[in-house]
N, C-alpha and C positions, 0 to 999 in steps of 0.2 A: 414893513411888515404888512403881509397880505391882508385883505378886508377880512376874511373868515377867521384868520389868527387874531385880529385884534379885539374882535368880540370874544374870542375865548380867553385872552390875557386879561381882559378888563381894566378898570381903572389903576392907575399907579401913580406914585411919586418917584421923581428922578431927583436926587439931592445936587447933581451936579450942575443943574440949572435952576433948582428950586422950584420945580415945575409939577404942578397936578395934571395927568392926562387922562382924558375921558373919552372914551368911544361909547357913544350913547346906545349903540347896538347891542353892548353888553347887558344893559338892563332889559331890553326886549328878549334876548336871547335867555337869560337867566329865568325870566318868568315862563317863556314857553318851555325851557327844558324840564322845570320842575312842576309846571302846571298851577303856579302860585303869582296872583298879580303882585307886581312890585309897584307900589304906588310912589306918589310925588316925594313923600317925607322919607320913604325908604332910599330913594336915590339921594337925597340931601344928605342922609347918614353915610352914605359911601363916600361922597365928597368931603363931607366933615373927617371921616376916618383918614383919607389921604391927607388932608391938611393937618391932621395929628402927626402924621410922618413929619411934615415940615416943622411943627414944633418940636419934635424929638429932636430933628437936625439943629435948629436953633439952640436948644438946650445943650447940645453936646452929646446926648444919648447916642446918636447914631455913630459917632466917633468912637465912643467907648466901646460899642459893640462891636465895630469893626476891629478895633484893637483885641478884644477878647477872642475874636474868631481866629485871628493869627496865633495867639498863645494856645488856643483849644479848638482846633478844628472839629474835634469829634461832637462838641457841643452847639454846633451851628443851628441845628433844627430846633433845639428847645429854646435857644436865644431868639431865635426867629419867630416862634410862636409867642414869646413874652414881649417882643417889640409890637408884634401885631395886635395882640390883647391890650398893651398900653394905648396904642391908637384907638383901639374901640372905646376906651375909658376916656380918652380925650374928646372923641366924638360925642360920649355922653355929657361931658362937661358943656359943650355947646348946645346940646339939646337941653339941658337944665336952663341954661340962659335964656334960650328962646321961649321955653315954656313958662318961666317966671314972668317974661314980658307978655304973656299971654297971646304969643304968635302961633302956638301949636297945641294941639289938644293930646288928651290920653291915648286916643285912638291912633293919632299919628305916631305916638311912641311904640304902640303895638305893632304898627306897620314895619317900624326900625327893626324891632325884635324879630319879626318873621324874616326879614332880610338878612339879619346876623345869623339866623339858623340856617337860611339857605346857602349861604357861603362858608358854614363851617366845614374844615376838613373831613369829619366824618360823614356828614350829608353827601358831600361831593364824591368822596370815595364810594359810598353806598350805592349811589346813582350810577356811577361809572362802571364799578367792579363787583358789587355785592359784596366786597371784602373791606374791612376797616383796618388800617395799619397805622397805629398812632406814632410810630416810630419814624413815619415819613411826612408826619404833618409839619407845615411850615406856618400855618396861620391859627389853628387852635380849633377845637370841637365847637359845634354849635352853642352847647351849654356854656362852655367857656367864654365865646364871644358874647353871648347875650348876659352873661353875668357881669363882664367888665362894662359893657354899654351901661348896664343897670347902676353899676357902681358910680360910674362917672355923672350919670343922670341924677341920682340919688344925693350924692356927696356935692357935686358941683365944684370941687377942688382939685387941683392937679395932685397935691399930696396924696390923695386916695387912689391915684393911677399908679401906685409902686406894684408892678407886676413882678418884679425882680427880687422881691423881698421873700 
């Protein structure tokens, strides 16, 4: 991957080797592109989201989604959105835990909510093309991302993260 591309792709989880891959230039590019500061806790939230994908893999959710993709290819984007939103919720659970331990503040959580909005498919499409096409989303809208991050944060339990129900 070329340097410019890696900042465009951003952080990701690869189930084949259980790895979370981060290109820190993504955070800088994100802030410059939208003119919003991305703080340390927002960065930690992004990492927690990617670790959420690892949790999905460990729980067998990723395997079930892959099987569903073979049976129903037309529903791939809708399932992708639900997987991403669940990872946001799982990141919220981590936030809940560190908040209860007194390691973060309410303003840290606000920082994460801003980051969730910035990476929403609607926000990204509006900035890139001024057109919003929900049928092409793979990660969810800003509001959806913020909602599920908040659910995980407020509930603090994996059972609250059923984005497939």
